[in-house]
BALUM-894066 format. One record per residue (C-alpha): residue number from 0; residue in three letters; chain; x, y, z. Coordinates in Angstrom, 1 decimal, always signed. Layout:
// residues N
   resi   resn   chain        u        v        w
    NUM    ALA       A        X        Y        Z
...
//
This chain:
// residues 242
   resi   resn   chain        u        v        w
      0    MET       A     +6.8    +50.0    +97.1
      1    ARG       A     +4.5    +49.8    +94.3
      2    GLU       A     +5.4    +48.2    +90.7
      3    SER       A     +5.9    +50.7    +87.8
      4    ILE       A     +3.3    +49.5    +85.3
      5    LEU       A     +3.2    +52.0    +82.5
      6    SER       A     +5.9    +54.2    +81.4
      7    CYS       A     +7.0    +56.3    +78.2
      8    SER       A    +10.3    +57.7    +77.9
      9    GLN       A    +10.9    +60.4    +75.2
     10    LEU       A     +8.0    +59.5    +73.1
     11    CYS       A     +7.5    +60.9    +69.9
     12    SER       A     +4.4    +59.7    +67.6
     13    GLY       A     +1.8    +61.3    +65.6
     14    TRP       A     -0.5    +60.5    +62.7
     15    GLY       A     +1.0    +59.5    +59.5
     16    GLU       A     +3.5    +62.1    +58.4
     17    THR       A     +2.5    +64.5    +61.2
     18    GLN       A     +4.1    +64.3    +64.5
     19    VAL       A     +2.0    +65.4    +67.3
     20    LEU       A     +3.8    +64.5    +70.4
     21    SER       A     +7.7    +65.2    +71.4
     22    ASP       A     +9.7    +63.8    +74.3
     23    ILE       A     +6.9    +62.6    +76.4
     24    SER       A     +8.2    +60.9    +79.5
     25    PHE       A     +6.3    +59.8    +82.7
     26    LYS       A     +5.7    +56.7    +84.8
     27    LEU       A     +2.4    +55.5    +86.4
     28    ASP       A     +2.5    +53.1    +89.1
     29    ALA       A     -0.2    +50.4    +90.2
     30    GLY       A     -3.2    +51.9    +92.2
     31    HIS       A     -2.3    +55.3    +91.0
     32    VAL       A     -4.1    +57.8    +88.7
     33    LEU       A     -2.2    +60.2    +86.4
     34    ALA       A     -4.4    +63.2    +85.0
     35    ILE       A     -3.2    +64.6    +81.4
     36    LEU       A     -4.5    +68.1    +81.1
     37    GLY       A     -4.5    +70.9    +78.5
     38    ARG       A     -6.3    +72.7    +75.8
     39    ASN       A     -8.1    +71.0    +73.1
     40    GLY       A     -5.8    +70.0    +70.3
     41    VAL       A     -2.4    +69.7    +72.4
     42    GLY       A     -2.2    +66.1    +71.8
     43    LYS       A     -3.8    +64.5    +75.2
     44    SER       A     -6.0    +62.0    +72.8
     45    THR       A     -2.9    +61.3    +70.8
     46    LEU       A     -0.9    +60.5    +73.7
     47    LEU       A     -3.7    +57.8    +74.8
     48    SER       A     -3.7    +56.4    +71.3
     49    SER       A     -0.1    +56.2    +71.1
     50    VAL       A     -0.1    +53.9    +74.3
     51    VAL       A     -2.7    +51.9    +72.8
     52    GLY       A     -1.0    +51.6    +69.4
     53    ARG       A     -3.3    +53.6    +67.1
     54    THR       A     -0.7    +56.2    +66.0
     55    THR       A     +2.8    +56.2    +64.1
     56    HIS       A     +5.6    +55.6    +66.5
     57    ARG       A     +8.5    +57.9    +65.6
     58    ALA       A    +10.8    +57.6    +68.8
     59    GLY       A    +11.1    +56.8    +72.3
     60    THR       A     +9.7    +53.8    +74.3
     61    ILE       A     +6.3    +52.7    +75.9
     62    SER       A     +6.9    +50.0    +78.7
     63    LEU       A     +4.1    +48.0    +80.2
     64    ALA       A     +5.1    +46.0    +83.5
     65    GLY       A     +8.8    +46.3    +82.1
     66    ARG       A     +8.2    +45.3    +78.6
     67    THR       A     +8.6    +47.3    +75.8
     68    ILE       A     +5.6    +47.7    +73.7
     69    GLU       A     +5.5    +50.6    +71.4
     70    THR       A     +6.0    +48.1    +68.1
     71    LEU       A     +3.4    +45.7    +69.2
     72    PRO       A     +0.0    +46.0    +67.3
     73    VAL       A     -3.2    +47.2    +69.2
     74    TYR       A     -4.6    +43.6    +70.0
     75    GLU       A     -1.3    +42.6    +71.6
     76    ARG       A     -1.4    +45.4    +73.8
     77    ALA       A     -4.9    +44.6    +74.8
     78    LYS       A     -3.8    +41.2    +75.5
     79    LEU       A     -0.9    +42.6    +78.1
     80    GLY       A     -3.2    +44.5    +80.0
     81    ILE       A     -4.0    +47.8    +78.3
     82    GLY       A     -7.9    +48.8    +78.5
     83    PHE       A     -8.8    +51.9    +76.6
     84    VAL       A    -12.2    +54.1    +76.9
     85    PRO       A    -12.1    +56.3    +73.7
     86    GLN       A    -13.9    +59.6    +73.3
     87    GLU       A    -16.2    +58.0    +70.8
     88    ARG       A    -17.3    +55.1    +73.1
     89    GLU       A    -17.3    +52.7    +70.1
     90    ILE       A    -19.7    +50.3    +71.8
     91    PHE       A    -21.4    +47.6    +69.5
     92    PRO       A    -24.8    +49.3    +68.9
     93    SER       A    -26.5    +46.1    +67.6
     94    LEU       A    -25.5    +44.0    +70.7
     95    SER       A    -27.3    +44.1    +74.0
     96    VAL       A    -25.4    +45.6    +77.1
     97    ARG       A    -24.9    +42.0    +78.4
     98    GLU       A    -23.4    +40.9    +75.1
     99    ASN       A    -21.1    +44.1    +74.9
    100    LEU       A    -19.7    +43.0    +78.1
    101    LEU       A    -19.2    +39.6    +77.8
    102    VAL       A    -17.8    +39.9    +74.3
    103    ALA       A    -14.8    +41.7    +75.7
    104    GLY       A    -14.2    +39.2    +78.6
    105    LYS       A    -10.6    +37.5    +79.0
    106    ARG       A     -8.3    +36.6    +81.9
    107    PRO       A     -6.1    +39.0    +83.5
    108    ALA       A     -2.8    +39.6    +82.2
    109    ARG       A     -1.1    +39.4    +85.8
    110    GLU       A     -1.5    +36.6    +87.8
    111    GLY       A     -3.0    +37.5    +91.0
    112    ASP       A     -5.3    +40.2    +89.9
    113    ARG       A     -8.8    +40.3    +90.8
    114    LEU       A    -11.0    +39.1    +88.1
    115    TRP       A    -13.6    +41.6    +86.4
    116    THR       A    -16.8    +39.6    +85.7
    117    LEU       A    -20.2    +40.6    +84.3
    118    ASP       A    -21.6    +40.9    +88.0
    119    ARG       A    -18.6    +43.0    +89.3
    120    VAL       A    -19.0    +45.4    +86.5
    121    VAL       A    -22.9    +45.8    +87.2
    122    ASP       A    -21.8    +46.3    +91.0
    123    LEU       A    -19.7    +49.0    +90.0
    124    MET       A    -22.1    +50.7    +87.9
    125    PRO       A    -25.8    +49.6    +88.7
    126    ARG       A    -27.5    +51.2    +86.0
    127    LEU       A    -25.9    +48.9    +83.3
    128    GLY       A    -27.7    +46.1    +85.2
    129    GLU       A    -31.0    +48.0    +85.0
    130    ARG       A    -30.3    +48.2    +81.2
    131    ILE       A    -28.6    +44.5    +80.8
    132    ASN       A    -30.9    +43.3    +77.8
    133    ASN       A    -31.2    +46.6    +76.1
    134    GLY       A    -29.4    +47.2    +72.7
    135    GLY       A    -26.4    +49.7    +72.8
    136    SER       A    -28.1    +52.0    +70.5
    137    GLN       A    -31.1    +52.1    +73.1
    138    LEU       A    -28.9    +53.9    +75.7
    139    SER       A    -28.3    +57.3    +76.5
    140    GLY       A    -24.9    +59.0    +76.1
    141    GLY       A    -24.1    +58.7    +79.8
    142    GLU       A    -25.0    +54.8    +79.7
    143    GLN       A    -23.1    +54.3    +76.8
    144    GLN       A    -20.0    +55.7    +78.5
    145    MET       A    -20.6    +53.3    +81.4
    146    LEU       A    -21.0    +50.5    +79.1
    147    SER       A    -17.6    +51.5    +77.4
    148    ILE       A    -15.8    +51.8    +80.7
    149    GLY       A    -17.4    +48.3    +81.7
    150    ARG       A    -16.3    +46.7    +78.5
    151    ALA       A    -12.8    +48.0    +78.9
    152    LEU       A    -12.9    +46.5    +82.6
    153    MET       A    -14.2    +43.1    +81.3
    154    GLY       A    -10.9    +42.9    +79.4
    155    ASN       A     -9.2    +42.7    +82.8
    156    PRO       A     -6.5    +45.5    +82.3
    157    SER       A     -3.5    +46.2    +84.7
    158    VAL       A     -3.9    +49.9    +83.0
    159    LEU       A     -7.1    +51.7    +82.2
    160    LEU       A     -6.8    +54.7    +79.8
    161    LEU       A     -9.9    +57.3    +80.0
    162    ASP       A    -10.3    +59.7    +77.3
    163    GLU       A    -12.5    +62.7    +78.6
    164    PRO       A    -15.2    +60.2    +80.2
    165    MET       A    -17.2    +63.1    +81.6
    166    GLU       A    -17.5    +65.1    +78.4
    167    GLY       A    -21.2    +66.1    +77.5
    168    LEU       A    -22.8    +64.1    +80.1
    169    ALA       A    -25.7    +65.0    +82.6
    170    PRO       A    -24.9    +65.9    +86.0
    171    VAL       A    -26.5    +62.9    +87.4
    172    ILE       A    -24.4    +60.7    +85.3
    173    ILE       A    -21.3    +62.5    +86.1
    174    ASP       A    -21.9    +61.8    +90.0
    175    GLY       A    -22.3    +58.1    +89.2
    176    LEU       A    -19.2    +57.8    +86.9
    177    ILE       A    -17.1    +60.0    +89.6
    178    GLN       A    -18.2    +57.5    +92.4
    179    ALA       A    -17.4    +54.4    +90.2
    180    LEU       A    -13.9    +56.1    +89.4
    181    HIS       A    -13.4    +56.6    +93.3
    182    ARG       A    -14.1    +53.0    +93.8
    183    LEU       A    -11.7    +51.7    +91.2
    184    ARG       A     -9.1    +54.1    +92.6
    185    SER       A     -9.4    +52.7    +96.2
    186    GLU       A     -9.4    +49.2    +95.2
    187    GLY       A     -5.9    +49.8    +93.9
    188    ASP       A     -5.8    +47.1    +91.4
    189    LEU       A     -5.5    +49.2    +88.5
    190    ALA       A     -3.4    +52.2    +87.1
    191    ILE       A     -5.5    +54.9    +85.4
    192    LEU       A     -4.3    +57.4    +82.7
    193    LEU       A     -7.0    +60.0    +82.7
    194    VAL       A     -7.3    +62.8    +79.9
    195    GLU       A     -9.7    +65.4    +81.3
    196    GLN       A    -10.5    +68.9    +80.2
    197    HIS       A    -11.8    +70.1    +83.5
    198    VAL       A     -9.1    +70.7    +86.4
    199    SER       A    -11.7    +70.3    +89.2
    200    LEU       A    -12.8    +66.9    +88.2
    201    ALA       A     -9.2    +65.6    +87.5
    202    LEU       A     -8.2    +66.7    +90.9
    203    GLU       A    -11.1    +64.5    +92.3
    204    PHE       A     -9.2    +61.6    +91.6
    205    THR       A     -5.3    +62.4    +91.8
    206    ASP       A     -2.8    +64.7    +92.8
    207    ARG       A     -0.4    +63.8    +90.1
    208    VAL       A     -1.1    +65.8    +87.1
    209    ILE       A     +1.0    +66.6    +83.6
    210    VAL       A     -0.1    +69.4    +81.4
    211    LEU       A     +0.7    +69.1    +77.7
    212    ASP       A     +0.9    +72.1    +75.2
    213    ARG       A     +1.9    +71.7    +71.5
    214    GLY       A     +2.5    +68.0    +72.0
    215    ALA       A     +5.1    +68.4    +74.8
    216    ILE       A     +4.9    +68.3    +78.6
    217    VAL       A     +5.0    +71.9    +79.9
    218    TYR       A     +4.2    +70.8    +83.8
    219    ASP       A     +4.7    +67.7    +85.8
    220    ASN       A     +3.9    +68.3    +89.4
    221    ALA       A     +5.6    +64.8    +90.3
    222    SER       A     +9.0    +66.4    +88.7
    223    ALA       A     +8.3    +69.6    +90.6
    224    LYS       A     +7.4    +67.5    +93.8
    225    GLU       A     +4.7    +69.9    +94.9
    226    LYS       A     +1.2    +69.4    +95.1
    227    PRO       A     -1.0    +70.7    +92.1
    228    ASP       A     -2.3    +74.3    +92.3
    229    GLN       A     -5.9    +74.5    +90.7
    230    ALA       A     -5.6    +78.2    +89.8
    231    ARG       A     -2.1    +77.7    +88.4
    232    LEU       A     -3.4    +74.7    +86.4
    233    GLU       A     -6.5    +76.4    +85.0
    234    ALA       A     -4.1    +79.2    +84.0
    235    LEU       A     -1.9    +76.6    +82.0
    236    VAL       A     -5.0    +75.0    +80.6
    237    GLY       A     -6.5    +78.5    +79.8
    238    VAL       A     -9.8    +77.8    +81.5
    239    SER       A    -11.4    +79.1    +84.4
    240    GLU       A    -13.7    +77.3    +86.5
    241    HIS       A    -14.8    +80.0    +89.1
//
């Protein structure tokens, strides 16, 4: 039985005086992917930011490998194994690809985890190897997204948080990222929390899905003990991909 790496219980959080999330509860096991779906503005990114430690915590608990972390600052959560790839990518534009990756390197929080190195990141995303000496500002949007993912991996996380990693990217870049994410999932070292706008893309990686609306969970197929139905999910999210 796999270890439960990340869990939230009755989490309530937001920004300043504004509460966004209400009573969010879920568990994420090692080697699994959990997709967070929902319309724009329903709290998906706020949920990831709450796990990272960027929001105002109001109630509930966040646990990482059995340790409660909701009162810890961002840097302490990163040390314990939280890796974050934000929508804005937030790479260092004046540093080279190599420097962006190396500056984030640290040992794994859990003993026995396979170490992420520069060579391993480049093997996962060869395009970064082709651009290894280029500055961050010289990269395309898709290459910057790859770099942001690679930088998060260099922190050797046990949980990887991805905030709409495919948004606005060219199809060829999306294909490369899909291959990389499939490989990450198959290696089984990471738990992945994925925010995605497109139902079909989310279902590429997982059959565990949560849908948010107005800051609350309105659908959790693990609780319902059923396989996700794409048409139903599209109706809940309010988009059709057909």
